N, C-alpha and C positions, 0 to 999 in steps of 0.2 A: 504493500499499499504506500503510495507516495503522498507526502505532505507538501504544503506551500513552501515550508522551509527547505524541503529537498529541491524543489523547482528553483528556488531563489539561489541555493547553493550551486546547482548545475549551471544556471545563467551566469553566475560570477565567474565559474571555472572556464566556461566555453567563450566568454567574452574577453578574457584576459590572455595576453600572449604567452603566459607560462603559468605553472602552477605556483611558482614563487610570487609572481604578480597577483595571482588569485588570492593567495594567502594574505598579502598586503591589504587588498581590497576588503577581505573578510575579517582583518585584524586578528589573524590566527597564525600559527607556525606552518611552514610547508609540510612537515610531516603530519600535522593534524589534517590538512587538506587531503593528502595521499590516503590517510587511514579512513577518513569519512567517505571518500571516493570508492575505495575498495569495499567498504561495508555496503554502500548503495548499490554497487554492481552485484554483490553477493545476494542482497535481498531481492533484486530484480531477476537475477539469474542470466544476465547478459553483460557483455563487456561494452562500456560506453566510450572508452578512449583507447586508441592503438598506441601503445608506448614504444613500439619497435623503432628501429632506425634512428635512435637518439632524438626523436622528436615526438610530440603528442598531437595526434589528430583524432577526430571523431570517427567512430565506427558507424556503420548504417543505422544500428539501433541508437547510438548516441545522437546522430543527426535527426532521427525521428523524434526522440524524446525532447531534444533541444528546441525543435520547431514547435511542438505541441506545448512545451513549458512556456515558450514566449507568448503564445496565444492566450494560454490560461492566465498567466500573470498579468498580460495587458487587459484581459476582461476584468479580472479582480481589481486592478488599479482603477479601471474606469468606473466600476460600480462604487468604489469608495470615493472617487471625486465627484460622482453624481450626488451621493449622499451628502457629502461636504457642501456641495454647491447649493443644495436645497437649504442648507442652514446658513447660507451666505458666507461660507468659508471657502477660500481657494487653497488647495493643498496639493501634495505630491512632489515628484522629483521632475524639475525642469532642466533638461540637458540642451545647452546652446553651444554651437560652434560658429566661429566666424574669423574673418582675416585680421591679422595682428594689428596693424596700424589703426585701421578703422575701428577695430574691437576696443582698443584702448581709449580712443578719443570719444566714441559714440555709443557702443554697446555697453561697456563696463559701467558708465554712469546710469544707464537705464536699468541694468541689473540692480545696482545699489537702490534706486528708487523703488523698483518693484519689490525688493526684498523688504524694505521698510513698510510698504503698503500691505504685503502678504507674507508675514513672518512664518506661516505654517508651510510655505513652499521651500523645499531644499533645491539650490540652484548650482549647477556646474557649468563653468564657462571655459571653453578651451579655444585658444587663439592660435592660428597657423597661417603660414604663408599660402597655403592651399587647403582651405577647410573642406572642399569636396572630397579630397583624398581620405578624409577621416570617416569614411563610410556613413553617408547621410542616413541610412536606415538605423543607426545606433543613437541618432539625435532626435530631439523633438523639433529643433529648429536649426537650419544652417543658414547663416547670412553669407550671401555671395555678391560680389561687385564685378560687373563686366559681362562679356559674352557667355552664353551657355549653349552648349551643344546639347544633344538628346539627354534628357533626364527624366526618370520614372517618377518624379516627385512634383507635387502641387507647388506652383510658383506664385508668390505674392509680392507685387512691387511695393516697396516701402518709400523710395524717394528717387527723383531724377539725378543724374550725375553725368556731366560731360567729361570728355577727355581732352585735355588742352596741351597744346604744344608751347613750350616756354623755355626761357634761358635767362641768365642773370645779365644786367647791364654791363658788367665787366667782361663776360664772355663776348657779348655782341660787339663791344668796343675793339676787341682784339681780332675777332674772326669774321666780323660782318654779319648782316642780318639776311636770312634766306628769304626770297621773294616768291618761291614756288616750291612745291613738294620736292621736285627733282633736285633742287638745290641742297637738300639734307644730305646727299650722298657725299657732299664735300665738307661736312661738318662732323664734329665729334658728338656722338650721340650716346646717351646713358640709357640703360634698359633696366626694368624691373622684371625679374623672373618670378612669375607667380601663375597659378591657375592653368599650367600646362600650355599656355598661349605661345604662338610663334612671335616672340618679343622683337625680332628684327624686321618683321614685315609690317610697315605702318601704311594704313589705308586712309584716304581722304576723299571727301565729296566736295566738289566745287559749287560755287553760287549758281552756275548754270546747270547744275545737275549732272555734271561730268564726275568721273571717277578716276583716282589716280593712286597707284600702289607703288611704294618705295621700299626697297631692300636696303636698310641702312647698315652701315659698318659698325658692328658692336664693339666699341672701344672698351668700355667698362660696364659691368652688370653686377647686380646684387639681388638677393631675394627679400631684402628689407627695404620697405618703401622710405622710412626715415633716412636711411643712409643715402639712397638715390637722391632724395630731395636736398640733403646736405651737400652732396656733390654738386648739384645744379646751383645751389646758392653760392657755393665756392667759386663758380665759374668753370667747372670742368667740361660742361658740354650742354647740349640741348636734351630736353626730356619730355616725353609724352606721358602725362600723368592725370590721374583723376582730379576733377575739379575740387572734390571735397578736401583734397590734400594740399592744393596749391593756391586756393582762393585767398587765404590771408597774406601769403607772400606777394601775390599779384596786387592786392589792394594797397600793400605797403611799398610797392615799387622795388621790392627785393628780387622780383622776377618780372620779366616782360612777356606778354603773350605774343606768339608768333603766328603768321598766316591766319589771322582771325576770320578771313573769308572762306578758309577751308576747314571742314568739319571732320573730326575723326569719329569712328563709331561710338555711340553712347555707351555707358557702363553703369546702368541703373543699379541701385541698391535693392536686392531682392532677398526674400526668405523662401527657403525650400522646406517643404513639409511633407511628411508621409501621409497615407491616406487616412490615418485615424488621429493624427495629432492635432488637427484643428478642432477636434471634438472636445479636447481637454480645456477646462476653463483656464487653467494656468498658461496654456499656450496662447489662447485667444487674448486673454488680458495683457500678457506681456507684448505680444504684437501690436495690440492697440496703443500701449504705452510707448513702445519704441517708434511707432509710426507718428504719434503725436510729437515726440521729441525731435523728429526729423521733417516736421511740417511747421512752417516753410523750412526747406532745407538750410541748416545753419551756415553752409558755405555760400549761400546766395544772400547774405546780409545778415542782419540781426534776427536770430531765431530763438 
């Protein structure tokens, strides 16, 4: 006979990269995890994990039990949430993933605000240079900025965000100002490596509806947006970056916008959600709060 504690234990083991990591998440020792796992397998009469070849993978029986455990735990959690919601209480575990720079500046403050309003919600925020790599199915909300290829998740647009071409006055004084996209091939360009995009292929749309694509020479690149912005401010080269990240520097004159008549593809701020996550009150309420904090977009004036 399986209990909900058994299902939660199995979920912790299968979601962790190793038994040692599972032990840390369960706040027990690795031997205790191994012992409980063997006891569970003995009770069920099946092997759940294949421990051969120096690695641990799920057996067919383990895959089946893990799949059903996830469904059952999700239904139990949803029932609990519905009961709490009827009492006017928002509760549960909210898991959020997002990009590092934007997360520090805009998501983290929203998390603090939400936690003050709903203290019964446990919140986990993980920031990464490529949050989609973090397996969106494991999160309630994944915040993404930029282009999206095929994704099996519901998409909710939170705020508009342009991509702007800019450089420091010092750089332009030394190297000159480009007057057309093709001129960029003769300039030092800085690139941000994130979201698995082809970062050296810059695409633009002209005022007459024409399109131009430029393969820039990648001089210096980094996966941290703050570093790339600092390089641009220091005059190292031209950068094509999100409006949310560059707006303050453009207003202050630390950076100059280039080729304003040419538009790069938009990079809206969106939330990716699984099929059931929008039903949870904690998810809906957090997205409402985050959207309010981004309306109007803070990078387009006082917000």
